[in-house]
Biopython code that builds the backbone (N, CA, C, O; Angstrom):
import numpy as np
from Bio.PDB.StructureBuilder import StructureBuilder

atoms = [
    (1, "MET", "N", (0.856, -1.174, 0.000)),
    (1, "MET", "CA", (0.000, 0.000, 0.000)),
    (1, "MET", "C", (0.902, 1.237, 0.000)),
    (1, "MET", "O", (1.877, 1.326, 0.746)),
    (2, "GLU", "N", (0.543, 2.168, -0.851)),
    (2, "GLU", "CA", (1.313, 3.393, -0.964)),
    (2, "GLU", "C", (0.967, 4.367, 0.156)),
    (2, "GLU", "O", (-0.100, 4.291, 0.765)),
    (3, "GLU", "N", (1.900, 5.286, 0.413)),
    (3, "GLU", "CA", (1.703, 6.274, 1.467)),
    (3, "GLU", "C", (0.462, 7.121, 1.208)),
    (3, "GLU", "O", (-0.256, 7.467, 2.146)),
    (4, "SER", "N", (0.204, 7.458, -0.051)),
    (4, "SER", "CA", (-0.969, 8.272, -0.376)),
    (4, "SER", "C", (-2.263, 7.531, -0.043)),
    (4, "SER", "O", (-3.229, 8.146, 0.409)),
    (5, "GLU", "N", (-2.291, 6.200, -0.266)),
    (5, "GLU", "CA", (-3.472, 5.406, 0.097)),
    (5, "GLU", "C", (-3.653, 5.377, 1.602)),
    (5, "GLU", "O", (-4.780, 5.473, 2.087)),
    (6, "LYS", "N", (-2.573, 5.246, 2.348)),
    (6, "LYS", "CA", (-2.655, 5.243, 3.812)),
    (6, "LYS", "C", (-3.243, 6.551, 4.321)),
    (6, "LYS", "O", (-4.091, 6.549, 5.214)),
    (7, "LYS", "N", (-2.793, 7.672, 3.751)),
    (7, "LYS", "CA", (-3.314, 8.976, 4.173)),
    (7, "LYS", "C", (-4.798, 9.102, 3.849)),
    (7, "LYS", "O", (-5.572, 9.630, 4.647)),
    (8, "GLU", "N", (-5.188, 8.616, 2.674)),
    (8, "GLU", "CA", (-6.592, 8.675, 2.268)),
    (8, "GLU", "C", (-7.463, 7.824, 3.201)),
    (8, "GLU", "O", (-8.552, 8.248, 3.588)),
    (9, "ILE", "N", (-6.993, 6.645, 3.557)),
    (9, "ILE", "CA", (-7.740, 5.762, 4.462)),
    (9, "ILE", "C", (-7.870, 6.401, 5.843)),
    (9, "ILE", "O", (-8.915, 6.281, 6.483)),
    (10, "LYS", "N", (-6.833, 7.069, 6.299)),
    (10, "LYS", "CA", (-6.895, 7.749, 7.591)),
    (10, "LYS", "C", (-7.955, 8.855, 7.552)),
    (10, "LYS", "O", (-8.725, 9.007, 8.501)),
    (11, "LYS", "N", (-8.000, 9.627, 6.462)),
    (11, "LYS", "CA", (-9.007, 10.677, 6.327)),
    (11, "LYS", "C", (-10.409, 10.083, 6.310)),
    (11, "LYS", "O", (-11.320, 10.626, 6.934)),
    (12, "ILE", "N", (-10.589, 8.975, 5.600)),
    (12, "ILE", "CA", (-11.887, 8.300, 5.545)),
    (12, "ILE", "C", (-12.305, 7.851, 6.946)),
    (12, "ILE", "O", (-13.456, 8.029, 7.345)),
    (13, "SER", "N", (-11.370, 7.273, 7.680)),
    (13, "SER", "CA", (-11.656, 6.769, 9.031)),
    (13, "SER", "C", (-12.078, 7.889, 9.973)),
    (13, "SER", "O", (-13.051, 7.755, 10.714)),
    (14, "ILE", "N", (-11.349, 8.982, 9.939)),
    (14, "ILE", "CA", (-11.663, 10.120, 10.806)),
    (14, "ILE", "C", (-13.035, 10.686, 10.462)),
    (14, "ILE", "O", (-13.833, 10.978, 11.352)),
    (15, "SER", "N", (-13.303, 10.836, 9.183)),
    (15, "SER", "CA", (-14.593, 11.365, 8.733)),
    (15, "SER", "C", (-15.746, 10.448, 9.151)),
    (15, "SER", "O", (-16.781, 10.919, 9.623)),
    (16, "LEU", "N", (-15.561, 9.147, 8.977)),
    (16, "LEU", "CA", (-16.579, 8.173, 9.361)),
    (16, "LEU", "C", (-16.877, 8.252, 10.854)),
    (16, "LEU", "O", (-18.041, 8.295, 11.253)),
    (17, "LEU", "N", (-15.841, 8.272, 11.675)),
    (17, "LEU", "CA", (-16.041, 8.329, 13.125)),
    (17, "LEU", "C", (-16.732, 9.629, 13.523)),
    (17, "LEU", "O", (-17.620, 9.617, 14.376)),
    (18, "GLU", "N", (-16.340, 10.746, 12.921)),
    (18, "GLU", "CA", (-16.992, 12.021, 13.232)),
    (18, "GLU", "C", (-18.474, 11.979, 12.881)),
    (18, "GLU", "O", (-19.309, 12.474, 13.638)),
    (19, "GLU", "N", (-18.801, 11.387, 11.732)),
    (19, "GLU", "CA", (-20.202, 11.274, 11.321)),
    (19, "GLU", "C", (-20.985, 10.425, 12.319)),
    (19, "GLU", "O", (-22.087, 10.802, 12.718)),
    (20, "LEU", "N", (-20.433, 9.289, 12.722)),
    (20, "LEU", "CA", (-21.120, 8.406, 13.664)),
    (20, "LEU", "C", (-21.297, 9.056, 15.029)),
    (20, "LEU", "O", (-22.328, 8.862, 15.673)),
    (21, "LYS", "N", (-20.313, 9.819, 15.478)),
    (21, "LYS", "CA", (-20.388, 10.479, 16.781)),
    (21, "LYS", "C", (-21.478, 11.540, 16.840)),
    (21, "LYS", "O", (-22.024, 11.804, 17.911)),
    (22, "LYS", "N", (-21.803, 12.150, 15.706)),
    (22, "LYS", "CA", (-22.800, 13.220, 15.684)),
    (22, "LYS", "C", (-24.177, 12.743, 16.113)),
    (22, "LYS", "O", (-24.899, 13.466, 16.800)),
    (23, "GLU", "N", (-24.544, 11.537, 15.715)),
    (23, "GLU", "CA", (-25.909, 11.103, 15.951)),
    (23, "GLU", "C", (-25.985, 9.666, 16.460)),
    (23, "GLU", "O", (-26.430, 9.433, 17.584)),
    (24, "LYS", "N", (-25.566, 8.720, 15.664)),
    (24, "LYS", "CA", (-25.796, 7.301, 15.959)),
    (24, "LYS", "C", (-25.123, 6.839, 17.247)),
    (24, "LYS", "O", (-25.719, 6.087, 18.017)),
    (25, "LEU", "N", (-23.894, 7.279, 17.489)),
    (25, "LEU", "CA", (-23.207, 6.859, 18.715)),
    (25, "LEU", "C", (-23.613, 7.694, 19.923)),
    (25, "LEU", "O", (-23.144, 7.448, 21.034)),
    (26, "GLN", "N", (-24.479, 8.674, 19.713)),
    (26, "GLN", "CA", (-25.015, 9.458, 20.827)),
    (26, "GLN", "C", (-26.145, 8.713, 21.530)),
    (26, "GLN", "O", (-26.474, 9.020, 22.676)),
    (27, "VAL", "N", (-26.735, 7.744, 20.853)),
    (27, "VAL", "CA", (-27.850, 6.981, 21.423)),
    (27, "VAL", "C", (-27.326, 6.131, 22.587)),
    (27, "VAL", "O", (-26.340, 5.407, 22.451)),
    (28, "GLU", "N", (-28.000, 6.236, 23.718)),
    (28, "GLU", "CA", (-27.607, 5.438, 24.887)),
    (28, "GLU", "C", (-27.630, 3.953, 24.528)),
    (28, "GLU", "O", (-28.608, 3.464, 23.962)),
    (29, "GLN", "N", (-26.572, 3.250, 24.852)),
    (29, "GLN", "CA", (-26.454, 1.804, 24.615)),
    (29, "GLN", "C", (-26.896, 1.443, 23.188)),
    (29, "GLN", "O", (-27.700, 0.534, 22.983)),
    (30, "TRP", "N", (-26.360, 2.165, 22.231)),
    (30, "TRP", "CA", (-26.755, 2.006, 20.824)),
    (30, "TRP", "C", (-26.628, 0.566, 20.338)),
    (30, "TRP", "O", (-27.451, 0.119, 19.539)),
    (31, "ALA", "N", (-25.619, -0.171, 20.800)),
    (31, "ALA", "CA", (-25.382, -1.532, 20.308)),
    (31, "ALA", "C", (-26.483, -2.498, 20.743)),
    (31, "ALA", "O", (-26.651, -3.555, 20.134)),
    (32, "ASP", "N", (-27.230, -2.148, 21.786)),
    (32, "ASP", "CA", (-28.316, -3.004, 22.265)),
    (32, "ASP", "C", (-29.643, -2.725, 21.550)),
    (32, "ASP", "O", (-30.620, -3.450, 21.737)),
    (33, "LYS", "N", (-29.667, -1.685, 20.742)),
    (33, "LYS", "CA", (-30.889, -1.307, 20.014)),
    (33, "LYS", "C", (-30.709, -1.723, 18.558)),
    (33, "LYS", "O", (-29.853, -1.187, 17.855)),
    (34, "SER", "N", (-31.512, -2.672, 18.111)),
    (34, "SER", "CA", (-31.289, -3.275, 16.793)),
    (34, "SER", "C", (-31.322, -2.260, 15.652)),
    (34, "SER", "O", (-30.532, -2.369, 14.714)),
    (35, "VAL", "N", (-32.211, -1.288, 15.713)),
    (35, "VAL", "CA", (-32.304, -0.315, 14.623)),
    (35, "VAL", "C", (-31.048, 0.559, 14.581)),
    (35, "VAL", "O", (-30.486, 0.789, 13.511)),
    (36, "THR", "N", (-30.618, 1.036, 15.730)),
    (36, "THR", "CA", (-29.428, 1.891, 15.777)),
    (36, "THR", "C", (-28.174, 1.089, 15.442)),
    (36, "THR", "O", (-27.304, 1.567, 14.715)),
    (37, "ALA", "N", (-28.083, -0.123, 15.969)),
    (37, "ALA", "CA", (-26.925, -0.968, 15.674)),
    (37, "ALA", "C", (-26.827, -1.248, 14.176)),
    (37, "ALA", "O", (-25.741, -1.202, 13.600)),
    (38, "ALA", "N", (-27.963, -1.535, 13.553)),
    (38, "ALA", "CA", (-27.982, -1.781, 12.101)),
    (38, "ALA", "C", (-27.592, -0.513, 11.343)),
    (38, "ALA", "O", (-26.895, -0.588, 10.331)),
    (39, "ALA", "N", (-28.030, 0.633, 11.818)),
    (39, "ALA", "CA", (-27.685, 1.895, 11.158)),
    (39, "ALA", "C", (-26.181, 2.159, 11.231)),
    (39, "ALA", "O", (-25.585, 2.624, 10.260)),
    (40, "VAL", "N", (-25.570, 1.866, 12.373)),
    (40, "VAL", "CA", (-24.119, 2.027, 12.515)),
    (40, "VAL", "C", (-23.408, 1.078, 11.557)),
    (40, "VAL", "O", (-22.512, 1.494, 10.823)),
    (41, "PHE", "N", (-23.799, -0.189, 11.560)),
    (41, "PHE", "CA", (-23.176, -1.184, 10.687)),
    (41, "PHE", "C", (-23.304, -0.766, 9.219)),
    (41, "PHE", "O", (-22.330, -0.802, 8.467)),
    (42, "ASN", "N", (-24.510, -0.372, 8.823)),
    (42, "ASN", "CA", (-24.746, 0.010, 7.431)),
    (42, "ASN", "C", (-23.969, 1.260, 7.030)),
    (42, "ASN", "O", (-23.491, 1.352, 5.899)),
    (43, "THR", "N", (-23.837, 2.216, 7.937)),
    (43, "THR", "CA", (-23.056, 3.414, 7.652)),
    (43, "THR", "C", (-21.595, 3.058, 7.428)),
    (43, "THR", "O", (-20.968, 3.548, 6.488)),
    (44, "VAL", "N", (-21.055, 2.206, 8.289)),
    (44, "VAL", "CA", (-19.660, 1.766, 8.131)),
    (44, "VAL", "C", (-19.498, 1.053, 6.791)),
    (44, "VAL", "O", (-18.585, 1.361, 6.025)),
    (45, "ASN", "N", (-20.377, 0.109, 6.515)),
    (45, "ASN", "CA", (-20.277, -0.688, 5.293)),
    (45, "ASN", "C", (-20.388, 0.178, 4.042)),
    (45, "ASN", "O", (-19.582, 0.045, 3.122)),
    (46, "LYS", "N", (-21.365, 1.048, 4.005)),
    (46, "LYS", "CA", (-21.564, 1.905, 2.831)),
    (46, "LYS", "C", (-20.375, 2.838, 2.637)),
    (46, "LYS", "O", (-19.912, 3.032, 1.513)),
    (47, "THR", "N", (-19.885, 3.412, 3.722)),
    (47, "THR", "CA", (-18.745, 4.320, 3.626)),
    (47, "THR", "C", (-17.527, 3.596, 3.054)),
    (47, "THR", "O", (-16.841, 4.127, 2.180)),
    (48, "LEU", "N", (-17.259, 2.391, 3.544)),
    (48, "LEU", "CA", (-16.105, 1.648, 3.052)),
    (48, "LEU", "C", (-16.270, 1.283, 1.584)),
    (48, "LEU", "O", (-15.332, 1.434, 0.801)),
    (49, "PHE", "N", (-17.441, 0.808, 1.204)),
    (49, "PHE", "CA", (-17.686, 0.454, -0.200)),
    (49, "PHE", "C", (-17.562, 1.673, -1.116)),
    (49, "PHE", "O", (-17.042, 1.575, -2.227)),
    (50, "ASP", "N", (-18.046, 2.817, -0.637)),
    (50, "ASP", "CA", (-18.051, 4.014, -1.477)),
    (50, "ASP", "C", (-16.695, 4.708, -1.556)),
    (50, "ASP", "O", (-16.423, 5.415, -2.526)),
    (51, "THR", "N", (-15.836, 4.516, -0.546)),
    (51, "THR", "CA", (-14.636, 5.354, -0.473)),
    (51, "THR", "C", (-13.298, 4.626, -0.521)),
    (51, "THR", "O", (-12.304, 5.218, -0.943)),
    (52, "LEU", "N", (-13.238, 3.373, -0.107)),
    (52, "LEU", "CA", (-11.932, 2.703, -0.113)),
    (52, "LEU", "C", (-11.465, 2.455, -1.539)),
    (52, "LEU", "O", (-12.266, 2.153, -2.425)),
    (53, "PRO", "N", (-10.157, 2.586, -1.750)),
    (53, "PRO", "CA", (-9.627, 2.434, -3.104)),
    (53, "PRO", "C", (-9.742, 0.997, -3.619)),
    (53, "PRO", "O", (-9.375, 0.031, -2.949)),
    (54, "TYR", "N", (-10.268, 0.906, -4.836)),
    (54, "TYR", "CA", (-10.374, -0.378, -5.525)),
    (54, "TYR", "C", (-9.242, -0.423, -6.534)),
    (54, "TYR", "O", (-9.010, 0.612, -7.160)),
    (55, "PRO", "N", (-8.527, -1.480, -6.757)),
    (55, "PRO", "CA", (-8.779, -2.854, -6.340)),
    (55, "PRO", "C", (-8.079, -3.255, -5.042)),
    (55, "PRO", "O", (-8.133, -4.420, -4.649)),
    (56, "THR", "N", (-7.419, -2.297, -4.369)),
    (56, "THR", "CA", (-6.746, -2.638, -3.114)),
    (56, "THR", "C", (-7.720, -3.303, -2.153)),
    (56, "THR", "O", (-7.368, -4.254, -1.455)),
    (57, "TYR", "N", (-8.955, -2.790, -2.124)),
    (57, "TYR", "CA", (-9.982, -3.342, -1.245)),
    (57, "TYR", "C", (-11.134, -3.866, -2.093)),
    (57, "TYR", "O", (-11.881, -3.092, -2.691)),
    (58, "GLY", "N", (-11.269, -5.176, -2.138)),
    (58, "GLY", "CA", (-12.375, -5.818, -2.833)),
    (58, "GLY", "C", (-13.513, -6.083, -1.874)),
    (58, "GLY", "O", (-13.442, -5.705, -0.705)),
    (59, "ASN", "N", (-14.559, -6.726, -2.352)),
    (59, "ASN", "CA", (-15.754, -6.979, -1.542)),
    (59, "ASN", "C", (-15.449, -7.756, -0.267)),
    (59, "ASN", "O", (-15.933, -7.391, 0.804)),
    (60, "GLU", "N", (-14.657, -8.817, -0.363)),
    (60, "GLU", "CA", (-14.355, -9.633, 0.826)),
    (60, "GLU", "C", (-13.565, -8.832, 1.853)),
    (60, "GLU", "O", (-13.828, -8.919, 3.053)),
    (61, "GLU", "N", (-12.605, -8.059, 1.381)),
    (61, "GLU", "CA", (-11.797, -7.242, 2.289)),
    (61, "GLU", "C", (-12.657, -6.173, 2.964)),
    (61, "GLU", "O", (-12.489, -5.902, 4.153)),
    (62, "ILE", "N", (-13.560, -5.576, 2.223)),
    (62, "ILE", "CA", (-14.441, -4.555, 2.795)),
    (62, "ILE", "C", (-15.394, -5.177, 3.810)),
    (62, "ILE", "O", (-15.655, -4.581, 4.855)),
    (63, "ASP", "N", (-15.912, -6.357, 3.521)),
    (63, "ASP", "CA", (-16.777, -7.043, 4.492)),
    (63, "ASP", "C", (-16.022, -7.319, 5.790)),
    (63, "ASP", "O", (-16.557, -7.114, 6.879)),
    (64, "LEU", "N", (-14.791, -7.778, 5.674)),
    (64, "LEU", "CA", (-13.967, -8.055, 6.855)),
    (64, "LEU", "C", (-13.720, -6.767, 7.641)),
    (64, "LEU", "O", (-13.888, -6.740, 8.860)),
    (65, "LYS", "N", (-13.322, -5.705, 6.947)),
    (65, "LYS", "CA", (-13.046, -4.427, 7.615)),
    (65, "LYS", "C", (-14.305, -3.860, 8.267)),
    (65, "LYS", "O", (-14.238, -3.299, 9.360)),
    (66, "THR", "N", (-15.447, -4.002, 7.604)),
    (66, "THR", "CA", (-16.707, -3.527, 8.186)),
    (66, "THR", "C", (-16.958, -4.216, 9.523)),
    (66, "THR", "O", (-17.280, -3.558, 10.513)),
    (67, "ASN", "N", (-16.814, -5.532, 9.553)),
    (67, "ASN", "CA", (-17.042, -6.276, 10.800)),
    (67, "ASN", "C", (-16.037, -5.892, 11.878)),
    (67, "ASN", "O", (-16.411, -5.760, 13.043)),
    (68, "LEU", "N", (-14.776, -5.712, 11.517)),
    (68, "LEU", "CA", (-13.752, -5.327, 12.500)),
    (68, "LEU", "C", (-14.041, -3.941, 13.078)),
    (68, "LEU", "O", (-13.938, -3.737, 14.287)),
    (69, "ILE", "N", (-14.398, -3.004, 12.228)),
    (69, "ILE", "CA", (-14.698, -1.645, 12.699)),
    (69, "ILE", "C", (-15.941, -1.645, 13.575)),
    (69, "ILE", "O", (-15.965, -1.003, 14.625)),
    (70, "TYR", "N", (-16.964, -2.357, 13.151)),
    (70, "TYR", "CA", (-18.205, -2.421, 13.929)),
    (70, "TYR", "C", (-17.944, -3.011, 15.322)),
    (70, "TYR", "O", (-18.424, -2.474, 16.320)),
    (71, "GLU", "N", (-17.200, -4.091, 15.389)),
    (71, "GLU", "CA", (-16.892, -4.702, 16.689)),
    (71, "GLU", "C", (-16.083, -3.745, 17.562)),
    (71, "GLU", "O", (-16.301, -3.672, 18.771)),
    (72, "HIS", "N", (-15.160, -3.021, 16.957)),
    (72, "HIS", "CA", (-14.382, -2.026, 17.705)),
    (72, "HIS", "C", (-15.318, -0.954, 18.277)),
    (72, "HIS", "O", (-15.210, -0.587, 19.447)),
    (73, "LEU", "N", (-16.229, -0.460, 17.445)),
    (73, "LEU", "CA", (-17.172, 0.553, 17.912)),
    (73, "LEU", "C", (-18.031, 0.025, 19.055)),
    (73, "LEU", "O", (-18.263, 0.737, 20.032)),
    (74, "LYS", "N", (-18.506, -1.220, 18.944)),
    (74, "LYS", "CA", (-19.335, -1.802, 20.008)),
    (74, "LYS", "C", (-18.584, -1.866, 21.329)),
    (74, "LYS", "O", (-19.165, -1.626, 22.387)),
    (75, "LEU", "N", (-17.304, -2.187, 21.273)),
    (75, "LEU", "CA", (-16.521, -2.349, 22.500)),
    (75, "LEU", "C", (-16.031, -1.020, 23.080)),
    (75, "LEU", "O", (-15.878, -0.901, 24.296)),
    (76, "GLN", "N", (-15.788, -0.036, 22.243)),
    (76, "GLN", "CA", (-15.148, 1.198, 22.697)),
    (76, "GLN", "C", (-16.083, 2.398, 22.828)),
    (76, "GLN", "O", (-15.789, 3.326, 23.582)),
    (77, "TYR", "N", (-17.206, 2.393, 22.106)),
    (77, "TYR", "CA", (-18.133, 3.527, 22.119)),
    (77, "TYR", "C", (-19.455, 3.069, 22.709)),
    (77, "TYR", "O", (-20.235, 2.369, 22.064)),
    (78, "TYR", "N", (-19.693, 3.485, 23.964)),
    (78, "TYR", "CA", (-20.824, 2.970, 24.731)),
    (78, "TYR", "C", (-22.144, 3.631, 24.368)),
    (78, "TYR", "O", (-23.211, 3.067, 24.610)),
    (79, "GLY", "N", (-22.077, 4.814, 23.795)),
    (79, "GLY", "CA", (-23.272, 5.575, 23.503)),
    (79, "GLY", "C", (-23.438, 6.714, 24.476)),
    (79, "GLY", "O", (-22.723, 6.799, 25.475)),
    (80, "GLY", "N", (-24.372, 7.581, 24.191)),
    (80, "GLY", "CA", (-24.615, 8.706, 25.080)),
    (80, "GLY", "C", (-23.439, 9.661, 25.152)),
    (80, "GLY", "O", (-23.290, 10.390, 26.134)),
    (81, "GLY", "N", (-22.596, 9.667, 24.118)),
    (81, "GLY", "CA", (-21.447, 10.556, 24.104)),
    (81, "GLY", "C", (-20.282, 10.087, 24.954)),
    (81, "GLY", "O", (-19.388, 10.873, 25.268)),
    (82, "ARG", "N", (-20.280, 8.807, 25.334)),
    (82, "ARG", "CA", (-19.197, 8.275, 26.163)),
    (82, "ARG", "C", (-18.472, 7.158, 25.418)),
    (82, "ARG", "O", (-19.069, 6.382, 24.673)),
    (83, "SER", "N", (-17.164, 7.111, 25.650)),
    (83, "SER", "CA", (-16.362, 6.040, 25.055)),
    (83, "SER", "C", (-15.191, 5.738, 25.969)),
    (83, "SER", "O", (-14.958, 6.429, 26.961)),
    (84, "LEU", "N", (-14.467, 4.703, 25.620)),
    (84, "LEU", "CA", (-13.254, 4.345, 26.340)),
    (84, "LEU", "C", (-12.272, 5.510, 26.315)),
    (84, "LEU", "O", (-11.463, 5.664, 27.230)),
    (85, "TYR", "N", (-12.342, 6.325, 25.277)),
    (85, "TYR", "CA", (-11.410, 7.424, 25.074)),
    (85, "TYR", "C", (-11.861, 8.723, 25.726)),
    (85, "TYR", "O", (-11.144, 9.723, 25.683)),
    (86, "GLY", "N", (-13.046, 8.714, 26.330)),
    (86, "GLY", "CA", (-13.557, 9.904, 26.986)),
    (86, "GLY", "C", (-14.889, 10.332, 26.399)),
    (86, "GLY", "O", (-15.496, 9.618, 25.600)),
    (87, "VAL", "N", (-15.331, 11.509, 26.811)),
    (87, "VAL", "CA", (-16.610, 12.044, 26.370)),
    (87, "VAL", "C", (-16.414, 12.718, 25.010)),
    (87, "VAL", "O", (-15.395, 13.366, 24.769)),
    (88, "TYR", "N", (-17.385, 12.560, 24.142)),
    (88, "TYR", "CA", (-17.304, 13.204, 22.827)),
    (88, "TYR", "C", (-18.586, 13.956, 22.521)),
    (88, "TYR", "O", (-18.707, 14.563, 21.457)),
]
sb = StructureBuilder()
sb.init_structure("model")
sb.init_model(0)
sb.init_chain("A")
sb.init_seg("    ")
for serial, (resi, resn, name, xyz) in enumerate(atoms, 1):
    if name == "N":
        sb.init_residue(resn, " ", resi, " ")
    sb.init_atom(name, np.array(xyz, "f"), 0.0, 1.0, " ", f" {name:<3s}", serial, name[0])
structure = sb.get_structure()
């Protein structure tokens, strides 16, 4: 992977997290609410499909990354503006 791709992926990641923090991750215990949890998962998946560079990231790789990011969010972002990293 080239340095320019790494920088682009970092920008995508930051933008995605900022978008999720605005609304979806503000919901108290969002991961326990099926509609909100599905919305978070779908936002991650759509963002990755729409923005990650192809062919570096194909469908299988994007599916894997979507699941990894979603699991990270479930464990680290509790909802209600709170996370392992502090209040947001």
